[in-house]
C-alpha positions, 0 to 999 in steps of 0.5 A: 931101786923100783921094785915091781909088784909081783903079778899075784892077787895080793900086791901087799905083804902085812906083818902083824906081831906082838911082843911081851912087855918085858921085851923092850930092847927087842921091840926097839930092834924089831922097829929098827929093822922095819924102818930099814926095810922101808915098811909103812906102819898101819896104826895098830894093824901092822907093817906093810911092804910091796909084795916081792920075793925079797920083801917076803923073805925079810918079813918071814925072817923077822917074824921068826926072830919075833917068835924066838923072843917069845912073841907072836907074828904072822906074815899075810898077803893082802889084796887091799887095806880097809879105807885105803886105796892103792894110790893112798898106800903108794903115797905113804911109801913115797912120803916116807922116802921123800923125808929120807931123801930130804934129810940127805939133801940137806947134808949134801948141801952142807957138804957141797958148801964147804971148801975142798980142804975141809971135806973129809972122804969119810963123810962123803962115803957115809952119805953115799952109803946112806943114799944106796940104803934109801934107793934099796927101799925106794919102791916107787921111784921118788923124783927126789932121787935124781936131785940126790944123784946130782948133788953127789956128782957135784960133791966130786967137783972140788969147791975153790972159792965161795961166790956170793950170790948177787941179786937186785931186788927190783928184778924180782918185783912182779914175778911169780914165785913157785914152791912145792905143794903143802907148804910148811913153816919154812915155805910159809915164812919165806913167802911172808918175807918175800911179800913184806920185803921184796914184792908186796904184790908177790904171787905164789904158785905150786909145782913138783920138782919136775914141772917148775914153770920156766918164768917162775922163781923157785924157792925151797924146791930141792934144787941147786941154786945155780939153777935159779931160785932160792933154797937151803944153803949150807946150814941156812934154811930157805928163809935165812937164804932169802934174808941174806941174799936180799940183805934184809936187815930188819931186826924182827925179821932176824928174830923170826929167822932164828925161830924158823931155822930151829923149827925147820932144821931141828938142830936147836941152834938158836934155842927158839921154840916159838916155831914148833906150835906154828908148824903143828898148826900148819900140819893140822890145816894141811890134813883138812884138805884145804888148797895149797894157796889157802894153806900158804895164805894162812901161814903168811898170816901167822908169820905176820902175827909173829912179826908183830909180837916178836922181840927184835934181836938186840932189844933189851929184855 
């Protein structure tokens, strides 16, 4: 739900508070409520929400609870935040909701990949409820909302048979591949896999979900694979999808697939820790303001280094 800012001099609400150190459980309770409200933390300064009647009521209620716990709390109407522009503040909210939607997308993709007999009504009801919770705090209309709505509609259609995606590698030579800006570990590793095993001269570009070039091949774009392109499928990250679709049997690439899976999906499936350091380095570079292309090339270089050093799956220790 997009919440319009009220026409006042102060477009933001800021909650500042302190709690006694002995109130650990109450601190966790307050933090959970702030997360549920969709607020954004501003370091040690407090928590921010767009100024609306509903949000003010939530902050005032929480401030009252904090005071009952023996703490101090104030709800302030602020016009601006030092060193942060309005677009930067809005971007913080958009980024937070994007993470929520992305987690939900992964769960819905897993749900849609199983047969109708394996689907449980309770699970889809839980996913729908979570979607409505996110929409309530999606103050600035994330473009990923439409993607979730499409997956929820798809979940209503029974899955009869699991069809195998058939590809001809030669059809992907000389193509331009497109992914989202600020590539992380899965997208960087996927680009490396494409360039090493599919097309050595593969070119990459970047676009948001709503502006994918028609002639480009999307990867890791939060879209149904029936729309073209490659992404998460079932419990596989994008790297694993590409590896399977293009039938890449290289054993060192298989080891990297395990590393990327654990770093991207955080489910500990393979117990591989090597990717976490790479992911942190990529996140650090992304904050330096380098271009998307340079960030991707650096990531490709790191994965190539990992490929040269990793132990192939099935090799003796």
